[in-house]
Residue, then its C-alpha position, 0 to 999 in steps of 0.5 A: m500500500g502506497r503512502n497517503p498523500v493527505y497525511e505526509d509530514f512536510d517542513a514549513p515552506v520557505p520563499n526562494s524568490e521575491n515572487e513568493v510570499l508566505i501566508n498563514v492559512k486560515a481556511f481551506s475549502l475541501k472540494n471534489l477537485d482536491k480529492g480527485k487530484a490526490a487520488g489521481k482521478h482528475y485530469t489535472s492530477y499531481p505528476s508525483l507524490p507525496v505532495v501537500v494538497g489544495i489549490d487555493g485558500a484564505g489566510i493572512l499575510e505577515d502584515g495582517t492583510k486578509i487574502y484569498a490566493w492560489g497556492k504555489t504550495g499546497m493550501l491544506a496546511e498551516q502555511a503556504l507560499v503564494e505568488n507575490g501580489k497575485w491575490a484578492i483582498i478579503p473585506d474585514r467583515l467577511d469571514f475566512e471560511t466564506a472567502a476560501t469557499l466562494p471562488n472555486a464555485l464562482v469559477g464554475s458559475d460566474a466566470a463560466l457565464l461571463y467568459r464562456a457563455g458571454f452573458q448579457p443582462g436581460q438574458t434567460v439562463l437555465i441551470n441544469g443540476a442546480t441543487g449542488f453547491t456551485g449551482k446555488v451560487a450560479i443562481q445568485m450570480a445570474k440574478l445579481r448580474g441581471a438575468a431576466k429569468v433563471i430556470v433550474t433543474g434537479r432531482n432533490q425536491a426539497i432543495l429545488e424548493e429552497l432555490k426559489a429563495l435564492g432567485a430561481d424563477e422556475v423549477i423543473s424536477l428531473s424526477q418527472k417522466d422524460s416527456a413532462i420534463i421536455k414539455q416544461i422546458q418548451e413551455s418555459h421557452a415559449e414564455t421567455p426564450t432561453d439563451i444560456v444553459l449552464d450544465y452541471v450534470w451532462g448525461r441524460p438530462v442534457e439529452l432531454i434539453l436537446d430533445a426539447f429544443k430540436s423541434l422548436p424554431p431555431r434560435r441561438l442557444k449556448i450550452v456550457t458544460i461544467g460537470n458530468m454527475a449524470g454521466a460522461n457521455i451523451s448521444l448527439p446526432s450530427a443532424l441536430l447540430r446542423s438543424t439548430q443554432i445550439e452551441f456547445l462549450g466547456s468551462g473548466i481548467g484549460s477552457i477558460p484562458f488564464a488571462d480571463i481567470h486572472n482578470y476575474m480574480e483581480q477585477e470581479l472577485p473583490k466585487v463578489f467578496e463585497l456582495a458576500a460581506k453584505a450578505k447578498i450571497k448565501i452559501d451553506l458551509e460545514m465547518t471542521e478543523l484541520k485535526d479532523v481532516e482524516t475523518v472529513w476527507s472521505q465524508t460525503e458533504k450534505p447536498g448543496s453544501r461544502i466542507v470547509i476546514k478552519i486552520 
């Protein structure tokens, strides 16, 4: 049995240039991305082990400034190295836990809307698989950015009802018969044409969306896929793309240019932090401490919430 990459002991990192700064990490959001990379199951997996895991977190600079940053060393640690000046300032009234958790969800929602979908105020957005943590953030950001209507889909009926309080205008249960789902999508489109689909599940739910739109009058529709919880593959006939104005895009590490990610972290993230500090963005967190990382590492988080480790 090989060494577990999570529990190795490492010396404190030491800056080796003026471009590296040491921070005291205060909060780390445990994501499927982190678990997948450590297990070698993510497409950005670590090239070698052992390693300190964690791509981002929130902490304090030597002068007391609160920051969120991507680590040059692993962020699931008491201390980490970050690139000098490449961080977002955390408002004093915003807690470290929220600041550590929001950015990853924002890249998978708000940045996808802005840089992949080319979102414009007044558009209608369908969020497919909106009951997860990132889906919940996507609803709120779409509304805050001026979406005319936000439609959501999901299987967890209890959470679907909660999404209305976050800004969802219409709810479509994926637990219905396929024909009922298609009909509801078409009826919603007839009332307010859909411009963008943010998809977190792929698989059969996306096939139903395609079935709903293929018989409607052609109109430009961008489908941005971000996750594949319902399956990694779909059936996509060539004729469907040739007979509609549906465009497929992906949003993830590699598909969003680094310049856009940098711009988002520098220009947009501070604004969103201010919104969160004013309680205009709501998220559900499960708090734990670094000493309990072995327990929570394999723990399944509650639907729609995110585990965050206080350090």
